[in-house]
C-alpha positions as CSV (number, residue, x, y, z in Angstrom):
1,M,-70.1,-215.3,-134.2
2,T,-69.8,-216.3,-137.8
3,S,-71.9,-214.3,-140.2
4,A,-74.2,-216.2,-142.6
5,P,-72.7,-217.0,-146.0
6,R,-73.4,-214.6,-148.9
7,L,-73.3,-215.1,-152.6
8,L,-73.0,-212.6,-155.4
9,A,-74.3,-214.3,-158.7
10,T,-73.3,-212.0,-161.5
11,D,-73.5,-212.1,-165.3
12,L,-70.2,-211.5,-167.1
13,D,-70.4,-209.6,-170.4
14,G,-71.7,-206.2,-170.0
15,T,-71.9,-206.7,-166.2
16,F,-68.7,-207.9,-164.4
17,I,-66.8,-207.5,-167.7
18,G,-66.4,-204.0,-169.3
19,D,-63.9,-202.3,-167.0
20,D,-61.0,-204.6,-165.9
21,A,-59.8,-202.1,-163.2
22,A,-63.3,-201.9,-161.7
23,A,-63.7,-205.7,-161.9
24,L,-60.4,-206.3,-160.0
25,E,-61.4,-203.8,-157.4
26,L,-64.7,-205.3,-156.8
27,W,-63.3,-208.8,-156.6
28,A,-60.9,-207.7,-153.9
29,D,-63.6,-206.0,-152.0
30,L,-65.7,-209.1,-152.3
31,D,-62.9,-211.3,-150.9
32,A,-62.3,-208.8,-148.1
33,A,-66.0,-209.0,-147.1
34,G,-66.1,-212.8,-147.3
35,I,-68.7,-212.7,-150.1
36,Q,-68.6,-215.8,-152.4
37,V,-68.8,-215.2,-156.2
38,A,-70.5,-217.3,-158.9
39,F,-70.6,-216.3,-162.5
40,S,-74.0,-216.8,-164.2
41,T,-73.5,-216.3,-168.0
42,G,-74.3,-217.4,-171.5
43,R,-70.7,-218.4,-172.0
44,H,-69.4,-222.0,-171.7
45,L,-67.0,-223.0,-169.0
46,E,-63.8,-222.6,-171.1
47,S,-64.7,-219.2,-172.1
48,I,-65.4,-218.2,-168.5
49,L,-62.0,-219.5,-167.4
50,D,-60.4,-217.7,-170.3
51,F,-61.7,-214.5,-169.1
52,V,-60.4,-215.0,-165.6
53,E,-56.9,-215.7,-167.0
54,E,-57.1,-212.6,-169.1
55,L,-58.1,-210.6,-166.1
56,G,-54.8,-211.7,-164.5
57,T,-56.1,-212.5,-161.0
58,P,-55.5,-215.6,-158.8
59,R,-59.1,-215.4,-157.5
60,R,-61.6,-217.9,-158.8
61,P,-65.5,-218.1,-158.5
62,V,-66.9,-220.7,-156.2
63,A,-69.2,-221.8,-159.0
64,C,-70.1,-221.1,-162.6
65,V,-73.6,-221.2,-164.0
66,A,-72.9,-221.6,-167.7
67,M,-74.8,-221.7,-171.0
68,V,-77.7,-219.5,-169.9
69,G,-78.4,-221.6,-166.9
70,T,-78.2,-225.1,-168.4
71,E,-75.0,-226.1,-166.8
72,V,-73.6,-225.7,-163.2
73,W,-70.0,-226.1,-162.3
74,F,-68.5,-226.1,-158.8
75,R,-64.9,-225.3,-158.0
76,H,-63.1,-228.4,-157.2
77,G,-59.4,-228.2,-156.3
78,E,-57.7,-226.3,-159.0
79,G,-60.5,-226.8,-161.5
80,F,-64.3,-227.2,-161.8
81,R,-66.6,-230.2,-161.7
82,R,-70.0,-230.3,-163.4
83,D,-72.9,-230.9,-161.1
84,Q,-74.6,-233.8,-162.8
85,S,-77.6,-233.7,-160.5
86,Y,-78.6,-230.3,-161.9
87,T,-78.2,-231.6,-165.5
88,D,-80.4,-234.6,-164.7
89,A,-83.0,-232.4,-163.0
90,I,-83.6,-230.1,-166.0
91,A,-83.1,-232.7,-169.0
92,G,-86.0,-234.4,-170.7
93,G,-89.6,-233.5,-171.1
94,W,-89.2,-231.0,-173.9
95,D,-89.4,-231.2,-177.7
96,I,-86.5,-229.2,-179.0
97,D,-87.0,-230.4,-182.6
98,R,-90.6,-229.1,-182.6
99,V,-89.4,-225.9,-181.0
100,S,-86.7,-225.4,-183.6
101,E,-89.2,-226.0,-186.3
102,L,-91.5,-223.2,-185.0
103,V,-88.6,-220.7,-184.4
104,D,-87.5,-221.3,-188.0
105,R,-91.0,-220.8,-189.3
106,E,-92.0,-217.8,-187.2
107,L,-88.8,-215.8,-186.8
108,D,-86.0,-214.4,-188.8
109,A,-83.4,-216.6,-187.0
110,E,-80.0,-218.2,-187.7
111,L,-78.6,-220.9,-185.6
112,Q,-75.5,-219.9,-183.6
113,P,-72.3,-221.8,-184.0
114,V,-72.2,-225.4,-182.8
115,E,-70.1,-224.6,-179.6
116,W,-73.2,-222.8,-178.3
117,Q,-75.5,-225.8,-178.9
118,T,-76.0,-228.6,-176.3
119,E,-78.4,-231.5,-175.6
120,V,-80.4,-229.0,-173.3
121,K,-80.0,-225.6,-175.2
122,R,-80.6,-224.4,-178.7
123,S,-79.4,-220.9,-179.6
124,W,-80.1,-218.5,-182.5
125,F,-79.3,-215.1,-183.7
126,V,-82.6,-213.2,-184.4
127,A,-83.1,-210.0,-186.4
128,P,-83.2,-206.8,-184.4
129,G,-86.6,-205.7,-183.4
130,S,-87.8,-209.2,-182.9
131,A,-89.1,-208.8,-179.3
132,S,-92.9,-208.7,-180.1
133,A,-92.5,-211.7,-182.5
134,V,-90.6,-213.7,-179.8
135,D,-93.2,-212.9,-177.2
136,E,-95.9,-214.2,-179.5
137,L,-94.0,-217.3,-180.2
138,A,-93.4,-217.9,-176.5
139,R,-97.2,-217.7,-175.9
140,A,-97.8,-220.2,-178.6
141,L,-95.3,-222.5,-177.2
142,E,-97.1,-222.4,-173.9
143,G,-100.2,-223.5,-175.7
144,Y,-98.4,-226.5,-177.4
145,S,-97.1,-227.7,-173.9
146,L,-93.6,-228.3,-175.3
147,G,-91.8,-227.8,-172.0
148,V,-89.6,-225.0,-173.3
149,K,-88.5,-221.6,-171.9
150,L,-87.5,-218.9,-174.5
151,I,-84.9,-216.4,-173.4
152,H,-84.5,-213.2,-175.6
153,S,-81.6,-210.9,-174.8
154,G,-79.6,-208.0,-176.3
155,D,-82.2,-207.7,-179.1
156,R,-80.4,-210.3,-181.2
157,F,-79.9,-213.5,-179.1
158,L,-82.5,-216.2,-178.6
159,D,-82.1,-219.3,-176.4
160,A,-84.5,-222.2,-176.0
161,L,-84.1,-224.2,-172.8
162,P,-86.1,-226.8,-170.9
163,A,-88.7,-225.1,-168.8
164,R,-86.9,-226.3,-165.6
165,A,-83.7,-224.6,-166.7
166,G,-82.4,-220.9,-166.6
167,K,-80.2,-218.7,-164.7
168,G,-82.7,-218.4,-161.9
169,E,-83.1,-222.1,-161.1
170,A,-79.4,-222.7,-161.6
171,V,-78.4,-219.9,-159.1
172,R,-81.0,-221.3,-156.7
173,H,-79.3,-224.7,-157.0
174,V,-75.9,-223.3,-156.4
175,A,-77.1,-221.3,-153.3
176,E,-78.7,-224.4,-151.9
177,R,-75.7,-226.5,-152.4
178,L,-73.5,-223.8,-150.7
179,G,-75.9,-223.4,-147.8
180,V,-76.8,-219.8,-148.7
181,E,-80.3,-218.6,-147.8
182,A,-82.2,-216.8,-150.6
183,D,-82.2,-213.4,-148.8
184,N,-78.3,-213.7,-148.7
185,V,-78.1,-213.9,-152.5
186,V,-77.7,-210.9,-154.8
187,T,-77.8,-211.2,-158.5
188,S,-76.5,-208.7,-161.1
189,G,-77.0,-208.3,-164.9
190,D,-77.4,-206.2,-167.9
191,T,-79.6,-207.9,-170.5
192,G,-82.8,-210.0,-170.8
193,N,-81.4,-213.4,-170.0
194,D,-80.5,-212.0,-166.6
195,L,-84.2,-211.4,-165.8
196,D,-84.6,-215.1,-165.0
197,M,-82.4,-214.7,-161.9
198,M,-84.1,-211.5,-160.8
199,R,-87.6,-213.0,-160.5
200,P,-89.1,-211.9,-157.1
201,E,-90.3,-215.3,-156.3
202,L,-86.7,-216.5,-156.0
203,G,-86.2,-214.3,-152.9
204,F,-83.0,-212.8,-154.1
205,R,-82.0,-209.1,-154.2
206,S,-80.8,-207.8,-157.6
207,I,-78.7,-205.2,-159.3
208,V,-79.3,-203.7,-162.7
209,V,-76.0,-202.0,-163.9
210,G,-76.1,-198.5,-165.4
211,N,-75.3,-199.7,-168.9
212,A,-78.2,-202.3,-168.9
213,A,-80.3,-202.9,-172.0
214,P,-83.9,-201.5,-172.2
215,E,-85.5,-204.7,-171.0
216,L,-83.7,-204.5,-167.7
217,K,-83.9,-200.7,-167.3
218,A,-87.7,-201.2,-167.4
219,F,-87.6,-204.0,-164.7
220,E,-88.9,-202.8,-161.4
221,G,-89.3,-204.3,-157.9
222,A,-88.7,-203.6,-154.3
223,H,-85.9,-206.1,-154.4
224,V,-84.2,-204.4,-157.5
225,F,-81.6,-201.7,-157.3
226,H,-80.8,-199.7,-160.6
227,A,-77.2,-198.5,-160.4
228,T,-75.9,-195.4,-162.3
229,A,-72.3,-196.7,-162.6
230,H,-71.5,-199.1,-165.4
231,F,-70.2,-202.6,-165.3
232,A,-68.4,-203.8,-162.1
233,A,-68.6,-200.3,-160.6
234,G,-72.3,-200.7,-161.0
235,I,-72.3,-203.9,-159.1
236,E,-70.2,-202.4,-156.4
237,E,-72.7,-199.4,-156.2
238,G,-75.5,-201.9,-155.8
239,L,-73.7,-203.9,-153.1
240,V,-73.3,-200.7,-151.1
241,H,-76.9,-200.0,-151.5
242,H,-77.8,-203.5,-150.3
243,G,-75.5,-203.1,-147.3
244,W,-73.0,-205.7,-148.3
245,L,-70.0,-203.3,-148.9
246,S,-69.1,-199.9,-147.5
247,S,-68.8,-196.9,-149.7
């Protein structure tokens, strides 16, 4: 009997990335166990593929969730093809100009370089210690009904996305397209922008790696495992806990 398909959707920087030897070992173990891999990251596709090349492995993810859950790419032959149906589903219905005006007025924020801006994402650097101000702004934006989701991570990054976007919805879209049930998805991460794909209502299990930022270390739930090991070794530890890999 063929086992049900399983999917690891993992952040890159600070999660899968950080210890190359551990990353290569983990990817080999995932392949041996028949577990599909999707990268879910704030990077754009070119940067994701640059990392894979630098790692020096012929392995490739089955999908990439890029730009903090605003783009979905599926492996197609030797390359990747953008899933336009996901882009169409999240686009529209939000007032990014008004959001930008409020961010600039209420926060000590600086726009990130143009390569990190898209038609469905606006990104800033914010001053350290801005968490409470970001939370207050997020509550205000809900009241204005601007159709936006704010993602604050690493104490210095802020992303504004359409409310329908984010790592969680993007990973759910990938799993559905691959025919993977929610309880056969594990997500892993290290900073605040990974919380979106760890929401309990998604039905996924999750791993917080040992080197995670405070906002993830404080995140609890029956579906969440807090690893002690760092980076890819922490993912491996979590997958052993979830019964996907043997110790």
